[in-house]
N, CA, C and O of each residue as an XYZ file, in Angstrom:
608
protein
N      -0.682      0.288     22.901
C      -2.169      0.262     22.838
C      -2.882     -0.488     22.915
O      -2.832     -1.384     22.072
N      -3.908     -0.533     23.937
C      -5.090     -1.702     24.094
C      -5.427     -2.692     22.635
O      -5.318     -2.293     21.476
N      -5.775     -3.801     22.993
C      -5.874     -4.743     22.275
C      -7.399     -4.537     21.654
O      -7.790     -5.349     20.816
N      -8.049     -3.709     21.969
C      -9.224     -3.566     21.092
C      -8.830     -2.196     20.150
O      -9.645     -1.777     19.327
N      -7.870     -1.720     20.292
C      -7.127     -0.211     19.730
C      -6.780     -0.257     18.440
O      -7.121      0.371     17.438
N      -5.459     -1.795     18.839
C      -4.744     -2.410     18.060
C      -5.340     -3.193     16.737
O      -4.918     -3.311     15.587
N      -6.858     -3.816     17.624
C      -7.634     -4.654     16.105
C      -8.309     -3.120     15.499
O      -8.005     -2.969     14.316
N      -8.893     -2.324     15.891
C      -9.306     -1.231     14.935
C      -8.630     -0.979     14.238
O      -8.774     -0.960     13.016
N      -7.209     -0.578     15.218
C      -6.211      0.219     14.022
C      -5.380     -0.781     12.778
O      -4.730     -0.326     11.838
N      -5.562     -1.912     13.016
C      -5.593     -3.058     12.050
C      -6.654     -2.950     10.911
O      -6.252     -3.018      9.749
N      -7.954     -2.790     11.161
C      -8.779     -3.113     10.517
C      -9.258     -1.118      9.533
O     -10.114     -0.747      8.729
N      -8.555     -0.712      9.982
C      -8.069      0.408      9.416
C      -7.013      0.255      8.543
O      -7.112      0.796      7.442
N      -6.112     -0.317      8.790
C      -5.136      0.014      7.959
C      -5.437     -1.349      6.577
O      -4.783     -1.337      5.534
N      -6.325     -2.220      6.821
C      -6.527     -3.328      5.933
C      -7.696     -2.153      5.242
O      -8.031     -2.544      4.124
N      -8.180     -1.222      5.516
C      -9.262     -0.655      4.480
C      -7.993      0.224      3.442
O      -7.872     -0.044      2.247
N      -7.232      1.150      4.065
C      -6.093      0.955      3.382
C      -5.469      0.672      2.227
O      -5.155      1.247      1.185
N      -5.359     -0.705      2.874
C      -4.500     -1.828      2.119
C      -5.535     -2.176      0.909
O      -5.294     -2.000     -0.286
N      -6.418     -2.566      1.316
C      -7.432     -3.164      0.002
C      -7.675     -1.881     -0.748
O      -7.759     -2.082     -1.960
N      -7.843     -0.350     -0.311
C      -7.845      0.326     -1.366
C      -7.174      0.487     -2.086
O      -7.598      0.292     -3.225
N      -5.628      0.962     -1.938
C      -4.700      1.161     -2.377
C      -4.427     -0.173     -3.568
O      -4.223      0.004     -4.769
N      -4.469     -1.078     -3.087
C      -5.036     -2.542     -4.252
C      -6.142     -2.104     -5.079
O      -5.857     -1.506     -6.116
N      -7.296     -2.295     -4.802
C      -8.463     -2.068     -5.915
C      -7.838     -1.041     -6.480
O      -7.682     -1.197     -7.691
N      -7.451     -0.112     -6.072
C      -7.206      1.230     -7.087
C      -5.776      0.457     -8.235
O      -5.983      0.147     -9.408
N      -4.815      0.338     -7.734
C      -3.538      0.050     -8.534
C      -4.429     -1.281     -9.618
O      -4.424     -1.249    -10.848
N      -4.963     -2.104     -8.968
C      -5.094     -3.315     -9.853
C      -6.185     -3.031    -10.893
O      -5.986     -3.644    -11.942
N      -7.587     -2.055    -10.881
C      -8.038     -1.459    -11.188
C      -8.003     -0.773    -12.638
O      -8.700     -0.859    -13.649
N      -6.685      0.059    -12.204
C      -6.208      1.072    -12.960
C      -5.848      0.496    -13.952
O      -6.191      0.856    -15.078
N      -4.814     -0.871    -13.627
C      -3.935     -1.401    -14.463
C      -4.469     -2.324    -15.721
O      -3.863     -2.667    -16.736
N      -5.763     -2.594    -15.312
C      -6.604     -3.735    -16.346
C      -7.539     -2.025    -17.727
O      -8.108     -2.141    -18.813
N      -7.310     -1.082    -17.100
C      -8.147     -0.071    -17.801
C      -7.075      1.276    -18.330
O      -7.276      1.975    -19.324
N      -6.089      1.380    -17.512
C      -5.435      2.891    -18.100
C      -4.320      2.138    -18.906
O      -3.689      1.300    -18.262
N      -4.090      2.263    -19.825
C      -2.672      2.044    -20.457
C      -1.260      2.236    -20.178
O      -0.288      1.541    -20.473
N      -1.372      3.480    -19.458
C       0.446      3.683    -18.317
C      -0.386      3.632    -17.022
O      -0.379      4.739    -16.484
N      -0.951      2.908    -16.485
C      -1.140      2.730    -15.157
C      -0.085      2.432    -14.145
O       0.809      1.648    -14.464
N      -0.094      3.146    -12.585
C       1.523      2.102    -12.129
C       0.913      0.472    -12.014
O      -0.127     -0.108    -11.699
N       2.129      0.202    -12.435
C       2.426     -1.259    -12.224
C       3.679     -1.737    -10.746
O       4.808     -2.184    -10.544
N       2.475     -1.246    -10.060
C       3.325     -2.003     -8.675
C       3.647     -3.033     -8.168
O       4.574     -3.327     -7.414
N       2.383     -3.912     -8.859
C       2.550     -5.341     -8.406
C       3.843     -5.681     -9.322
O       4.620     -6.508     -8.845
N       4.068     -5.279    -10.240
C       5.909     -5.660    -10.963
C       7.007     -5.400    -10.206
O       7.975     -6.159    -10.170
N       6.928     -4.369     -9.591
C       7.965     -3.940     -8.479
C       7.748     -5.263     -7.270
O       8.726     -5.874     -6.839
N       6.629     -5.506     -6.918
C       6.242     -5.973     -5.310
C       6.979     -7.609     -6.260
O       7.411     -8.441     -5.462
N       7.051     -7.844     -7.146
C       7.052     -9.168     -7.854
C       8.920     -9.566     -7.690
O       9.652    -10.447     -7.240
N       8.997     -8.173     -8.433
C      10.344     -8.336     -8.332
C      11.300     -8.234     -6.930
O      12.478     -8.590     -6.937
N      10.574     -7.659     -5.649
C      10.949     -7.811     -4.260
C      10.804     -8.572     -4.014
O      11.866     -9.039     -3.603
N       9.905     -9.367     -3.927
C       9.566    -10.575     -3.376
C      10.561    -11.674     -3.991
O      10.838    -12.649     -3.293
N      11.045    -11.559     -5.132
C      11.545    -13.004     -5.546
C      13.103    -12.624     -5.606
O      13.828    -13.480     -6.113
N      13.721    -11.408     -5.136
C      14.679    -10.509     -4.600
C      15.059    -11.517     -3.047
O      15.888    -12.351     -2.683
N      14.078    -10.927     -2.599
C      13.980    -11.698     -0.922
C      13.989    -13.044     -0.984
O      14.690    -13.586     -0.130
N      13.428    -13.733     -1.729
C      13.237    -15.097     -1.439
C      15.133    -15.824     -2.315
O      15.668    -16.920     -2.151
N      15.493    -14.885     -2.978
C      16.513    -15.721     -3.605
C      17.683    -15.293     -3.006
O      18.735    -15.877     -3.262
N      17.644    -14.221     -2.137
C      18.485    -13.648     -0.743
C      18.989    -14.436      0.521
O      19.924    -14.425      1.322
N      17.892    -15.091      0.253
C      17.800    -16.337      1.453
C      17.767    -17.267      1.271
O      17.224    -17.968      2.124
N      18.354    -17.958     -0.035
C      18.764    -18.908     -0.416
C      18.038    -19.842     -1.415
O      18.518    -20.785     -2.043
N      16.562    -19.287     -1.421
C      15.583    -19.704     -2.157
C      15.047    -20.149     -3.522
O      15.999    -20.571     -4.179
N      14.231    -20.202     -4.011
C      14.048    -20.425     -5.058
C      12.366    -19.757     -5.309
O      11.390    -20.444     -5.006
N      12.193    -18.150     -5.976
C      11.167    -17.604     -6.227
C       9.949    -18.531     -6.970
O      10.153    -19.499     -7.702
N       8.785    -18.039     -6.630
C       7.636    -19.123     -7.573
C       7.815    -18.407     -8.663
O       8.762    -17.625     -8.756
N       6.733    -18.623     -9.832
C       6.708    -17.918    -10.968
C       5.395    -17.737    -11.626
O       4.501    -18.575    -11.512
N       5.284    -16.753    -12.246
C       4.206    -16.824    -13.186
C       2.488    -16.035    -11.980
O       2.330    -14.979    -11.366
N       1.599    -17.276    -12.199
C       0.487    -16.804    -11.220
C       0.525    -16.849     -9.557
O      -0.207    -16.157     -8.849
N       1.476    -17.756     -9.089
C       1.633    -18.534     -7.974
C       2.307    -16.748     -7.417
O       1.718    -16.015     -6.623
N       3.612    -16.439     -8.096
C       4.379    -15.038     -7.888
C       3.555    -13.999     -7.694
O       3.630    -13.281     -6.697
N       2.546    -13.809     -8.812
C       1.501    -12.397     -8.351
C       0.713    -12.818     -7.310
O       0.571    -11.978     -6.421
N       0.054    -14.072     -7.129
C      -0.774    -14.226     -6.036
C      -0.102    -14.064     -4.554
O      -0.886    -13.665     -3.692
N       1.170    -14.305     -4.159
C       1.946    -14.432     -2.918
C       2.672    -12.926     -3.292
O       3.723    -12.895     -2.652
N       2.536    -11.847     -3.970
C       3.045    -10.735     -3.843
C       2.029     -9.937     -3.437
O       2.285     -8.844     -2.933
N       0.528    -10.445     -3.629
C      -0.697     -9.787     -3.680
C      -0.948    -10.154     -1.817
O      -1.601     -9.443     -1.053
N      -0.305    -11.293     -1.494
C      -0.590    -11.316     -0.397
C       0.168    -10.430      0.674
O      -0.346     -9.684      1.507
N       1.657    -10.717      0.434
C       2.571     -9.804      0.587
C       2.257     -8.217      1.099
O       2.284     -7.659      2.196
N       1.979     -7.837     -0.143
C       1.490     -6.494     -0.535
C       0.358     -5.993      0.785
O       0.396     -5.092      1.624
N      -0.730     -7.204      0.424
C      -2.418     -6.431      2.265
C      -1.583     -6.334      3.274
O      -1.474     -5.332      3.981
N      -0.829     -7.567      3.419
C      -0.447     -7.754      4.659
C       0.520     -6.224      5.516
O       0.224     -5.584      6.526
N       1.555     -6.111      4.682
C       2.582     -5.005      4.540
C       1.509     -3.626      4.414
O       1.449     -2.803      5.327
N       0.983     -3.550      3.611
C       0.242     -2.192      3.607
C      -0.565     -1.938      4.678
O      -0.649     -0.801      5.142
N      -1.463     -3.318      5.343
C      -2.488     -3.031      6.166
C      -1.473     -2.424      7.391
O      -1.702     -1.257      7.709
N      -0.181     -3.243      8.225
C       0.899     -2.893      8.913
C       1.098     -1.416      8.967
O       1.061     -0.727      9.987
N       1.390     -0.871      7.307
C       1.890      0.597      7.357
C       0.610      1.303      7.635
O       0.518      2.132      8.540
N      -0.322      0.993      6.899
C      -1.644      1.894      7.477
C      -2.055      1.623      8.521
O      -3.207      2.050      8.586
N      -1.732      1.074      9.536
C      -2.167      0.424     10.864
C      -1.611      1.643     11.395
O      -2.114      2.298     12.307
N      -0.311      1.972     10.639
C      -0.237      3.363     11.826
C      -1.212      5.114     11.868
O      -1.157      6.137     12.551
N      -1.812      4.739     11.003
C      -2.753      6.054     11.117
C      -4.037      5.916     12.454
O      -4.812      6.740     12.940
N      -3.865      4.935     12.627
C      -4.727      4.686     13.990
C      -3.924      5.574     15.213
O      -4.486      6.435     15.890
N      -2.511      5.186     15.347
C      -1.845      5.765     16.283
C      -2.025      7.143     17.013
O      -2.791      7.925     16.451
N      -1.474      7.531     18.102
C      -1.899      9.296     18.097
C      -3.171      9.672     18.307
O      -4.200      9.004     18.201
N      -3.008     10.875     18.637
C      -4.425     11.276     18.363
C      -5.537     11.518     17.489
O      -5.298     11.680     16.292
N      -7.186     11.586     18.076
C      -8.222     11.297     17.161
C      -7.907     12.737     16.430
O      -8.196     12.564     15.246
N      -7.448     14.056     16.619
C      -7.737     15.100     15.799
C      -6.843     15.041     14.462
O      -7.160     15.701     13.472
N      -5.938     14.381     14.484
C      -4.587     14.260     13.760
C      -4.963     12.935     12.696
O      -4.330     12.566     11.707
N      -5.636     12.636     13.008
C      -5.697     10.841     11.845
C      -5.921     11.136     10.494
O      -5.450     10.461      9.579
N      -6.750     12.299     10.316
C      -6.481     12.505      8.716
C      -5.752     12.971      8.287
O      -5.513     12.462      7.192
N      -5.232     13.650      8.481
C      -3.786     14.284      8.145
C      -2.911     13.221      7.974
O      -2.332     13.013      6.908
N      -2.727     12.238      9.402
C      -1.710     11.313      9.318
C      -1.695     10.542      8.176
O      -0.730     10.183      7.501
N      -3.250     10.260      7.990
C      -3.743      8.902      6.762
C      -3.098      9.522      5.746
O      -2.632      8.752      4.907
N      -2.840     11.288      5.469
C      -2.554     11.753      4.369
C      -1.370     11.864      3.804
O      -1.012     11.868      2.626
N      -0.633     11.980      5.132
C       1.525     11.955      4.866
C       1.673     10.486      4.823
O       2.391     10.121      3.892
N       1.311      9.757      5.392
C       1.425      8.217      5.114
C       1.413      8.089      4.021
O       2.511      7.914      3.493
N       0.230      8.110      3.171
C      -0.105      7.332      2.403
C       1.034      8.476      1.255
O       1.819      8.049      0.407
N       0.786      9.878      1.582
C       1.806     10.355      0.325
C       3.237      9.868      0.065
O       3.930      9.557     -0.903
N       3.367      9.969      1.690
C       4.687      9.234      1.743
C       5.143      7.700      1.224
O       6.132      7.364      0.573
N       4.266      7.070      1.653
C       3.806      5.212      0.476
C       4.521      5.673     -0.994
O       5.509      5.311     -1.633
N       3.518      6.618     -1.146
C       3.594      6.674     -2.502
C       4.882      7.299     -3.386
O       5.280      6.771     -4.425
N       5.421      8.426     -2.839
C       6.457      9.045     -3.354
C       7.574      7.957     -3.004
O       8.297      8.027     -3.999
N       8.058      7.119     -2.275
C       8.460      6.407     -1.660
C       8.461      5.096     -3.150
O       9.415      4.914     -3.906
N       7.097      4.354     -3.205
C       7.037      3.537     -4.258
C       7.763      3.793     -5.931
O       8.186      3.117     -6.869
N       7.572      5.209     -5.554
C       8.090      5.923     -7.162
C       9.580      6.364     -6.886
O      10.275      6.618     -7.869
N      10.070      6.462     -5.748
C      11.156      6.521     -6.259
C      12.118      5.830     -5.767
O      13.292      6.025     -6.079
N      11.620      4.686     -4.702
C      12.906      4.442     -4.087
C      13.287      2.809     -5.225
O      14.459      2.467     -5.380
N      12.118      2.003     -5.891
C      12.958      1.159     -6.376
C      14.010      1.097     -7.261
O      14.306     -0.097     -7.310
N      14.800      1.773     -8.050
C      15.814      1.802     -8.773
C      17.153      1.948     -7.541
O      18.298      1.516     -7.667
N      16.471      2.821     -6.164
C      17.381      2.861     -5.324
C      17.886      1.259     -4.729
O      18.997      0.971     -4.286
N      16.816      0.451     -4.865
C      16.879     -0.852     -3.768
C      16.827     -1.700     -4.963
O      16.025     -2.625     -5.091
N      17.927     -1.275     -6.056
C      17.602     -2.393     -7.051
C      16.860     -3.400     -7.457
O      16.996     -4.623     -7.465
N      15.835     -2.460     -7.881
C      14.546     -3.466     -8.135
C      14.176     -2.795     -9.568
O      13.128     -3.277     -9.999
N      14.553     -2.147    -10.134
C      14.681     -1.469    -11.250
C      13.578     -0.499    -11.324
O      12.849     -0.280    -10.357
N      13.454      0.061    -12.420
C      12.670      1.094    -12.722
C      10.935      0.885    -12.904
O      10.506      0.079    -13.730
N      10.346      1.409    -12.350
C       8.444      1.261    -12.495
C       8.463      1.046    -14.086
O       9.316      1.611    -14.770
N       7.499      0.215    -14.642
C       6.961      0.486    -15.470
C       6.374      1.670    -15.961
O       5.636      2.110    -15.079
N       6.356      2.739    -17.455
C       5.756      3.632    -17.390
C       6.204      4.808    -16.431
O       5.562      5.858    -16.443
N       7.046      4.684    -15.791
C       7.430      5.802    -14.947
C       7.695      6.957    -16.150
O       7.302      8.092    -15.880
N       8.262      6.766    -17.309
C       9.100      8.143    -17.807
C       7.687      9.037    -18.229
O       7.896     10.250    -18.183
N       6.429      8.694    -18.592
C       4.867      9.224    -18.533
C       5.021      9.972    -17.236
O       5.495      9.586    -16.167
N       4.391     11.399    -17.662
C       4.588     12.319    -16.458
C       3.071     11.334    -15.104
O       3.277     11.150    -13.904
N       2.030     11.009    -15.699
C       1.034     11.088    -15.512
C       1.270      9.333    -14.511
O       0.374      9.050    -13.715
N       1.803      8.892    -14.579
C       2.246      7.454    -14.241
C       2.608      7.556    -12.470
O       1.923      7.114    -11.548
N       3.687      8.165    -12.415
C       4.045      8.797    -10.819
C       3.091      9.151     -9.912
O       2.868      8.750     -8.770
N       2.425     10.184    -10.788
C       1.466     11.034    -10.572
C       0.075      9.410     -9.568
O      -0.190      9.033     -8.427
N      -0.234      9.146    -10.684
C      -1.068      8.294    -10.212
C      -0.712      7.073     -9.156
O      -1.559      6.429     -8.537
N       0.687      6.893     -9.080
C       1.205      6.088     -7.962
C       0.861      6.727     -6.611
O       0.092      6.257     -5.773
N       1.481      7.758     -6.540
C       1.248      8.685     -5.788
C      -0.108      8.949     -4.869
O      -0.074      9.185     -3.661
N      -1.263      8.867     -5.645
C      -2.546      9.540     -5.503
C      -3.124      7.944     -4.847
O      -3.652      7.662     -3.772
N      -2.793      7.214     -5.892
C      -2.916      5.569     -4.875
C      -2.971      5.306     -3.720
O      -3.916      4.907     -3.040
N      -1.648      5.590     -3.398
C      -1.112      5.332     -2.081
C      -2.180      6.702     -0.822
O      -2.767      6.531      0.247
N      -1.993      7.748     -1.567
C      -2.654      8.735     -0.467
C      -4.142      8.592     -0.199
O      -4.716      8.966      0.823
N      -4.692      8.000     -1.257
C      -5.914      7.605     -1.381
C      -6.301      6.145     -0.149
O      -7.325      6.065      0.529
N      -5.074      5.079     -0.169
C      -5.334      3.922      0.596
C      -4.978      4.884      2.153
O      -5.344      4.367      3.209
N      -4.294      6.210      2.194
C      -4.205      6.708      3.430
C      -5.211      7.162      3.677
O      -5.575      6.844      4.810
N      -6.020      7.906      3.055
C      -7.489      8.563      3.809
C      -8.165      7.570      3.922
O      -8.628      7.498      5.060
N      -8.507      6.597      3.161
C      -8.826      4.835      3.706
C      -8.844      4.726      4.811
O      -9.830      4.724      5.548
N      -7.601      4.604      5.112
C      -7.441      3.868      6.716
C      -8.122      4.935      7.682
O      -8.954      4.551      8.504
N      -7.788      6.205      7.586
C      -8.080      7.257      8.717
C      -9.183      7.215      8.192
O      -9.411      6.914      9.363
N     -10.344      7.201      7.512
C     -11.670      7.061      7.090
C     -12.568      6.268      7.951
O     -13.482      6.608      8.703
N     -11.975      4.912      7.586
C     -12.448      3.486      8.011
C     -12.110      3.691     10.009
O     -13.086      3.620     10.756
N     -10.874      3.896     10.526
C     -10.709      4.227     11.527
C     -11.495      5.169     12.232
O     -12.149      4.818     13.214
N     -11.491      6.097     11.903
C     -12.960      7.088     12.398
C     -14.312      6.380     12.464
O     -15.071      6.578     13.413
N     -14.655      5.452     11.335
C     -16.499      4.852     11.772
C     -16.063      3.533     12.368
O     -16.925      2.661     12.257
N     -14.646      3.063     13.134
C     -14.507      1.680     14.119
C     -14.443      2.552     15.494
O     -14.421      1.922     16.551
N     -14.407      4.269     15.531
C     -14.340      4.874     17.203
C     -15.334      4.072     17.916
O     -16.335      3.485     17.505
N     -14.797      4.192     19.135
C     -15.869      3.403     19.985
C     -17.004      4.696     20.351
O     -16.650      5.845     20.086
N     -18.118      4.496     20.854
C     -18.881      5.182     21.260
C     -19.477      6.126     19.718
O     -20.246      7.062     19.935
N     -19.134      5.860     18.432
C     -19.384      6.711     17.379
C     -20.922      6.036     16.673
O     -21.206      4.925     16.226
N     -21.530      7.047     16.804
C     -23.286      6.667     16.383
C     -23.117      6.840     14.526
O     -22.554      7.718     13.873
N     -23.709      5.861     14.178
C     -24.483      5.891     13.179
C     -23.259      6.180     11.830
O     -23.637      6.273     10.662
């Protein structure tokens, strides 16, 4: 991938990462049993730091560092939407987003991160998959808008 194409892919990925983060953060403040992916992220970051022999931050600092790590990792993940042909970009965004959402629902217990809060309510895992799928679609649409030679 050439440099300008890589930058456009990363910009699209950032749009996807911002979309999923905004949905998650907005919903958790307004919906009683919204997905709490930041809780899983904080557990994962803390476990990773401990595994490296460090002492994880706590409270607001842990939350901020988790949000930063989520934005970076989701940007790189959603940048994959920009790989491959233009014709399949939207489908790729949909599939990558749905895969991320399913992973967010199914993997935490398998990775020793415990169960996501609210997972017993059927709407919570469905919202999780929906948020990540929306992130994939946002990445695909943003990448389309950044296409060279595209008019208005």
